[in-house]
N, C-alpha and C positions, 0 to 999 in steps of 0.2 A: 214588260207587260204586266198589268194588274190581273194576275191569274184568277183571283177570287173576288173581283170587283163586284160591288152591289149593283143590282139592276133597278128595281123599283119597289114601291110600297105594295105589300100584300094587304089589300084593302079588307075592311071588315066584311064586305059583301062576298069577296072572293074566298075569304076564310070560312065563312058560314057555309058556302057551297062546296068546299074542298073536302075530299076524303082524308082520313088520317095519313095515308101513304103520300098524298099530294102535299100535305102540310110539311111532312118530314123532308120530302124531296126538295121543296122550295127553300125551307128555312135552314136545313143542315148544309145546303150548298154554300152558305154564307153570302148569298147574293141578293137577299131580300130583307126588307124591313117589315115589322109587324106592329100594329097598334097595341099598346100595352098599358095596363094599369100599374103605374109605378108604386102605388100604395102597397101592392103585394110584396114589395121588397123591404117593407118596414123601415124606409129611410128616415122616418120621423119617430121611430120607436125610441122610447126613453131608456130602455135597457140595452145592454150590449149582448147580442144574441150569438150563441155558439153556432157556427155554420160549417165547421170542419175540424178535423183532427189529423195531424200528421205524426211522423216519427218523433219529432222533437218538441212539438208545441200544439196548442189548441188555438183555433182561429175564431175571433169574435168580430162581428160587424159592429162598428162603433156608431152609437145612436146619433141620428141627425146628420150623418155624413155619408159619403160614398167610399169610405176607407175601412180597412180592417186592421186589427191588432193581433199578431201572433205571439202568444205568451208561452214560455217554456213549461213543459210538464213538471219539471223539478229544477233545483239549483244546478244539478249535474248537466242538464240539457241547455243551460244558458250559453255555454261555449259553442255548441252546435248551432244555436240560433244566431249567434254572432257571425259564425261562418256563413250561414244562410244569407245574412245581410251583406257580407263582403262579396260573396259570389254573385248575388243578385245585382249589386252595384257594378261589378265588372262587366256583367252581361249587358246591363242598361247602357253603360258608358260605350261599349263596343257598338251596340245598335244605334246609338245616337251619332256615331261617326261614319257609318257605312252609307252607301248610296241608297236613296229613298226606294228605288226599285227592289232592293234586296230585303226591305223590312216592311213594305206596305201590306203584306198579307199575313203578318204575324204580330201579335200584341203581347206586351210584357207589362205587368202591373207597375206603375210608377212607385218608386220608393218615396215615402214622406219623411220618415224619421226613425232614428234608433232611440229607444227609451230605456233609461236605466233607473235604479232606485233614487238617484239624485234629481230626476226630471220631475220635480214636484208639481209644476202646473198641469202636466198630463194626468198624474194620479189624483190630484185634487179635483179635476174636472170629470174624469171618467171612472175613478176607482170604485165609487159606490154603485156604479151601473153594472159592474161585473158580478157574476154569481159569488156568493159568500165564501165558497171554498177556493177562490182565486186570490193569490197573494197580490194585493194592490200596492206593493212596494217592490215590484219585480222588474225584469227586463221585458221589452216588447219590441217587435219589428212592425212598423206601421207602413202600410202600402195601400194602393188602390184596390178596391174590391172587384173581382170578376163576378158579375151578377148571374143568377141562374138563367137557364133557358126559359122563355115565357110559358105561361100556363097552357096555351093551346098545343105547344110542342110537347110539353110534359104528358098531356093526355094522349097525344098521337103516338108517342114512344110506347106507351102502355098498350094501345090498341094494335099496333103493328108488330112490335118486337118482343113483347112479354108473353109468357106462357098463358094458356087459357085459364088456368087456375087463378092467376092474378087478375086477368081481365074480368072474371066473374065477380070479383070484389073490388072493382075499379075505384069507387069513391073512397072506400075505407083505406085502400092502399095509398091513394094520392094524399089523403089527410094525415098520414103518418109524418111526424116531425122529421125523421131521417130522409124523407123524400121531398122536402121543401127546397133544399139547396141543390138543385139538379144540374150538375155539370156532366159533360159527356166526354169520355176518354176515346181518343181516335186510334184504334188498333189496326194499323195497316199490315201488321205482321202476324195476324192470327185469323184463321177461319173457324168460326164457331157460330152457333145459332142459339141465342138466349131463349128464344121462344120454345125450343125443343127440350129445355131442361126440366127434369122431373122434380128436383129439389129446389123449392122456391124460397126457402128460408133466408138465403143470403143475397137475394136479388133486391137491389136498391136503385132508385133513380139518382141518388147522389153518387157521382163518379160512375155513371152508367157506361158499360163498355159497348162501343159500336165497332163491330168487327168488319173486316174488309169485305167479306161476302155480303153482309147486310148493307154496306154502303153501295155495293154494286146493284143489289136488288132495288135500292132506292134511286138508282140512276145518278149517284153522286160522281163527281170528277175525281176519282182516286189518284190519277196521275198528277193532277195539280197539287193535291194534298202532299203527295210524296215529294214533289219538287220543292215545296215550301219547307217541309221538314228537313230536306237535304241541305238547302241553303242556310237554314237556321243553324243546323249542326255545324256547318262549315264556319259560320261566323263565331259560334261558341269556341270552336277549336282554334281557329287561325287568326281571329281578331281579338277575342277576349282571353284566349289562353286557358279556357275552362274545359274540363273533360266531359261535362254534360251528364255525369252520373245521376241516375234516378230523377231526371227532370220529367215533367209531364206535359203532353200536348193535349189540350182539352178544347171543347167547344163550349163557350159561355156567351152571355149577352152583354151588350153595352148600349148606352144611349146613342141615338142618331146624332152625328155631328158633321159639320162641314169639313172638307179637306183643308189641310194646312195650305196657306197661300204660298206662291212662289217667291223667290228672292226679289224679282222685278216688281211684283205686286206689293211686297212689303216696303221696298225702298221708294216706290212711286206713290204710296198711299198717304193719307193724312189722318191725324189723330181723331178727327170727329167722325168720319164715315167708316174708318177701317174696322171698328169694333163690330159692325153689322155683319162682317164676314164670319164671325165665330158664333155658332149657334149649337146649343145642346138641347135636344128634345127628348125628355125622359118619357114622353108618352109614346115614342116610337123606339123600338128596339131591333137591333140586328144581332144575329149570331155570328161570332167571329172566332178565329183560331187563336188560342192563347198558349204561351209557354210559362209554366210556373214550377215551383218546387226546386230550390237550389241548395237545400241544406246538406245534401250528400255530395255536392260537387266539390272539386278542388282544382287547383291549377296544375299544369304539367309542363315538362320541358320537351323540346323537340329532339328526342334521342330514343334509344331502344326502350328504356324504362317508361318514357312518356307514351310511346306507341302502344306498349302493353296496357297502359292505364286507360287509354281511350277505347281500345278494343274491348277490354273488360267491361267498361262502362256501357258500351253498346249492347252487350249481351245481358248485363245485369238489369237494364231497364225493362219496364213493361214493354210489350211488343208493339210500340208505336211505329217503329220503322219497318219497311218491307224487309223480307228475308230472301237471300239468294238460295239457289239450289232447290227450289220448290219444283215439283212436277207439274204444277198448275201453270198454264201458259200466261194467265193474267198476273200471277205473282212474279213470273220472270220479267214481264213487261214493266211492272212496277219497280222491281229492283234495278232494272236498266235505267229507268227514269231517275230514280233516287241516286244511284251511284254516279251517273253522268253529271247530274246537277251538282252533287257534292264536289266533284273534282273541278268543275268549271268555276264555281264560286271560290273554292280554296285557292285556285291559281291567282285570284285577284288580291290575295293577302300574303302569299308565300311562294317562294321558288323551291321550297323543300320537296323532297320526294316522299315525305312521310304521308301526305294525303293518299297517294297511290298505294303505298304500303298498307295503310289503314284499310282501304277497300279490299285489297288482296288478302289480308289476314282475316277479314270478316268472312269472305267467301270460303277460304280454306277451313277456318274453324267451324263454320256452319256446315260445310260438307262433311267434316269428320263427325260432327254431332249428329247429323242426319243419318249417316251410315251406322254409327254405333247404336243409334236408337232403333235400328231394325233388328238387332240381335238380342 
């Protein structure tokens, strides 16, 4: 079942009449498209614009394309970036091999290339478009860009979820460069209210945290999100053999596209008419769930050391996954949905008992942590 399937276009008329709460409820459900001015994304910009910064590198949107280049902060970080590329490749390879039903609700940026100092065509074409302090004879990981959530959603986030002190300076806040590349982190494992925060200095729309209680207030289907995260983690573990350490589950936008045709449609088609089946509409955007950030991932073996590795990775991550042992009934329901789906999907890839041991150790370790946190 397509848990997060799109329903229909959120028309300009509907958008104009909708409240900020209704905009978020519709768009963050990942089930609607929105009319969008693609010029806002600077796709024709002649410079390479910095849109993010991680532990090992800075991410630049490559001018005139829908791709990004991640460049290491220093020569010492090049090995970590190479590992990022390798783990990203393993995850993409695994996703390409699994049943369509298991991957239709999660997106992973496509890898385009690995760039090294000897890749002269890349640096000749793009080198001068980077800021002057960037080494234009460096390494780079080039992949598809996850576009920001559209402008109406950005404004609605501020109206509904940000503190009043920020709402009072809405336009100035939205105009800040750090709030341009607005991606949303999906925190199913944390209950918190951004709107109630007194210290607003660290609040940014870039990597904005959407907590599970805020999702509930918006009427979002948190159980479906939990199941998608669970099956994605099972694919990482038991198809790709990757521990999933420090990966990120985010909401970002993408151009409206037609579904991929079936095998029967491909084999029964002809070269003249078949191209009309593939359409990308950059004037319409949907918000989708994405998996990014593989630079801290590594492979693991199916043994005791490997089990410890994937359990550690679960807890080291930001709180994307639901947590067991909560006293909140909704959290308990979410954990049940997550753990059951993880085990179901894991069984399609392995007969090992480790997936069950993984869930059991998560529950035990979380219980001990919850109890110790009380004293």
